[in-house]
Kinemage of the C-alpha trace (Angstrom):
@kinemage 1
@onewidth
@group {chain A} dominant
@subgroup {mainchain}
@vectorlist {calphas} color= white
{ca met a 1} P 0.000 0.000 0.000
{ca asn a 2} L 1.135 3.507 -0.679
{ca ser a 3} L 0.871 6.476 1.670
{ca asp a 4} L -2.717 7.127 0.477
{ca gly a 5} L -3.783 3.655 1.592
{ca asn a 6} L -4.240 2.499 -2.017
{ca pro a 7} L -2.708 -0.758 -3.215
{ca val a 8} L 0.529 -0.375 -5.131
{ca arg a 9} L 0.443 -1.898 -8.599
{ca pro a 10} L 3.453 -3.566 -10.127
{ca his a 11} L 5.267 -1.201 -12.494
{ca ser a 12} L 4.256 -3.207 -15.573
{ca leu a 13} L 0.583 -2.557 -14.854
{ca thr a 14} L 0.743 1.147 -14.089
{ca lys a 15} L 0.530 2.256 -17.725
{ca ala a 16} L -2.145 0.597 -19.797
{ca pro a 17} L -1.222 -0.245 -23.389
{ca ile a 18} L -3.926 2.012 -24.805
{ca leu a 19} L -3.240 4.727 -27.338
{ca lys a 20} L -5.766 7.508 -27.846
{ca ser a 21} L -5.434 9.292 -31.162
{ca glu a 22} L -7.418 11.184 -33.758
{ca thr a 23} L -8.716 9.380 -36.823
{ca ser a 24} L -8.036 10.783 -40.272
{ca leu a 25} L -10.955 8.795 -41.739
{ca ser a 26} L -14.440 7.938 -40.593
{ca val a 27} L -14.217 4.474 -38.975
{ca glu a 28} L -16.363 2.086 -36.945
{ca cys a 29} L -15.670 0.809 -33.457
{ca arg a 30} L -14.657 -2.842 -33.679
{ca leu a 31} L -16.920 -3.806 -30.796
{ca cys a 32} L -20.068 -1.691 -30.820
{ca gly a 33} L -20.087 -0.434 -34.416
{ca thr a 34} L -20.332 3.230 -33.454
{ca thr a 35} L -19.221 5.453 -36.329
{ca ile a 36} L -16.288 7.621 -35.313
{ca pro a 37} L -16.158 10.671 -37.600
{ca thr a 38} L -13.020 12.091 -39.180
{ca gly a 39} L -11.081 13.879 -36.446
{ca gly a 40} L -12.779 11.862 -33.700
{ca ala a 41} L -10.981 10.122 -30.850
{ca val a 42} L -10.076 6.486 -31.413
{ca tyr a 43} L -8.449 4.000 -29.069
{ca thr a 44} L -6.136 1.122 -29.921
{ca val a 45} L -4.279 -1.470 -27.880
{ca thr a 46} L -0.572 -0.923 -28.448
{ca thr a 47} L 0.991 -3.925 -26.731
{ca val a 48} L -0.340 -7.462 -26.624
{ca pro a 49} L 1.313 -10.848 -26.250
{ca pro a 50} L 2.362 -12.444 -29.571
{ca ser a 51} L -0.408 -15.038 -29.283
{ca leu a 52} L -3.018 -12.241 -29.442
{ca glu a 53} L -1.601 -10.041 -32.190
{ca tyr a 54} L -4.079 -11.454 -34.720
{ca val a 55} L -6.981 -10.735 -32.370
{ca phe a 56} L -6.142 -7.056 -31.853
{ca arg a 57} L -4.564 -6.299 -35.259
{ca gly a 58} L -6.297 -3.291 -36.779
{ca gly a 59} L -8.625 -2.982 -33.812
{ca ile a 60} L -10.046 0.505 -33.487
{ca phe a 61} L -12.383 1.261 -30.607
{ca cys a 62} L -14.511 4.268 -29.668
{ca ser a 63} L -13.622 4.085 -25.963
{ca glu a 64} L -11.571 2.327 -23.345
{ca lys a 65} L -14.841 0.768 -22.178
{ca cys a 66} L -15.195 -0.995 -25.562
{ca ile a 67} L -11.601 -2.267 -25.303
{ca arg a 68} L -12.362 -3.764 -21.900
{ca ala a 69} L -15.587 -5.331 -23.168
{ca phe a 70} L -13.737 -6.756 -26.187
{ca cys a 71} L -11.162 -8.332 -23.837
{ca leu a 72} L -13.921 -9.848 -21.700
{ca glu a 73} L -15.727 -11.236 -24.761
{ca ser a 74} L -12.464 -12.714 -26.029
{ca leu a 75} L -11.889 -14.378 -22.660
{ca glu a 76} L -15.401 -15.836 -22.678
{ca ile a 77} L -14.799 -17.361 -26.111
{ca leu a 78} L -11.393 -18.725 -25.128
{ca asp a 79} L -12.764 -20.125 -21.849
{ca thr a 80} L -15.424 -22.007 -23.798
{ca leu a 81} L -12.875 -23.475 -26.212
{ca asp a 82} L -10.068 -24.181 -23.733
{ca thr a 83} L -11.459 -27.437 -22.363
{ca leu a 84} L -10.345 -31.053 -22.593
{ca ser a 85} L -12.940 -32.160 -25.153
{ca pro a 86} L -11.995 -29.917 -28.107
{ca lys a 87} L -8.226 -30.256 -27.575
{ca ala a 88} L -8.055 -32.739 -30.429
{ca met a 89} L -9.697 -30.191 -32.767
{ca val a 90} L -7.924 -26.967 -31.850
{ca thr a 91} L -4.397 -25.905 -30.999
{ca asp a 92} L -3.381 -25.076 -27.467
{ca leu a 93} L -5.452 -22.089 -26.311
{ca his a 94} L -3.773 -21.722 -22.950
{ca glu a 95} L -1.255 -19.112 -24.172
{ca pro a 96} L -3.838 -16.889 -25.963
{ca arg a 97} L -6.154 -17.172 -22.951
{ca leu a 98} L -3.354 -16.136 -20.592
{ca gly a 99} L -2.443 -13.294 -22.960
{ca ala a 100} L -6.050 -12.095 -23.082
{ca thr a 101} L -6.167 -12.129 -19.293
{ca lys a 102} L -2.944 -10.113 -19.033
{ca thr a 103} L -4.189 -7.626 -21.631
{ca leu a 104} L -7.466 -7.167 -19.767
{ca val a 105} L -5.624 -6.585 -16.502
{ca ser a 106} L -3.402 -3.988 -18.152
{ca val a 107} L -6.290 -2.109 -19.793
{ca leu a 108} L -8.216 -2.113 -16.527
{ca gly a 109} L -5.405 0.041 -15.205
{ca ala a 110} L -6.345 2.786 -17.704
């Protein structure tokens, strides 16, 4: 705990990997479909584990809230697939699931 009585976060979690920028084109939020007009604020995840690069590649969101919801939805899908029964049909999902969890934890720090 710090002097304010708040828990101290490890250094790696103090800065969320979220970049806020201005779009030069009208785009849609990857999660909710909201149209973000030219010049509007867009959010992207800048750092993810290698196993999740394909999941977040090109992902543009309208808010940090949508990034968090996208992470939670991804975890729900991975949790459903990462069981013993489909292991013969799919590759190991443990690493992407762990990466999604770490990404969610880091964006919750935003």
